[in-house]
C-alpha positions in Angstrom: 12.8 52.9 51.6 14.9 49.8 51.4 18.6 50.0 50.8 20.2 47.7 48.1 23.9 47.2 47.8 25.5 46.2 44.5 29.0 45.4 43.3 30.5 46.8 40.1 33.8 46.5 38.5 36.5 49.0 39.6 36.8 50.3 36.1 33.0 51.0 35.9 33.2 52.9 39.2 36.1 55.0 37.9 34.1 55.8 34.8 31.1 56.8 36.9 33.2 59.3 38.8 33.9 61.1 35.5 30.2 61.9 35.5 29.8 63.1 39.0 26.9 65.3 38.0 24.7 62.2 37.5 22.9 61.1 40.6 23.7 57.4 40.1 21.3 56.1 42.9 18.4 57.9 41.3 19.4 56.7 37.8 19.5 53.1 39.0 16.2 53.5 40.8 14.5 54.8 37.7 16.1 52.1 35.5 14.8 49.4 37.9 11.3 50.8 37.8 11.4 51.0 34.0 12.6 47.4 33.7 9.9 46.2 36.1 7.3 48.0 34.0 8.5 46.3 30.9 8.5 42.9 32.7 5.0 43.4 33.9 3.9 44.3 30.4 5.5 41.1 29.1 4.0 39.1 31.9 0.5 40.3 31.1 1.0 38.8 27.6 2.3 35.5 29.2 5.3 35.7 27.0 7.8 34.0 29.3 10.2 33.3 26.4 10.1 37.0 25.5 11.2 37.9 29.0 14.3 35.7 28.8 15.1 37.1 25.4 14.8 40.6 26.6 17.0 40.0 29.7 19.7 38.4 27.5 19.5 40.8 24.7 22.8 42.7 24.2 20.9 45.4 22.3 18.7 46.1 25.3 21.7 46.4 27.6 23.5 48.7 25.1 20.4 50.9 24.9 20.2 51.2 28.7 23.8 52.5 28.9 23.9 54.5 25.7 25.3 58.0 26.4 22.6 59.7 24.5 19.9 57.9 26.5 21.7 58.7 29.7 21.5 62.4 29.0 17.8 62.4 30.0 18.9 61.8 33.6 21.2 64.8 33.8 18.3 67.0 35.1 17.2 64.5 37.8 
């Protein structure tokens, strides 16, 4: 397995510590896989403009970090 390092704001890191029961590495791995699956699906449709729209969409980003959505990862 390859290691990836990322930088996040200190305030985000502090918030993450409030939810220490979440395995953040696993959460990020699953989110990356999910996003790649979405991108592959869009790529099959040759909808390049749709990819840029999806990546820039504030609604998509909000959905990814919505607390209710995050609850599904608590049992990981």
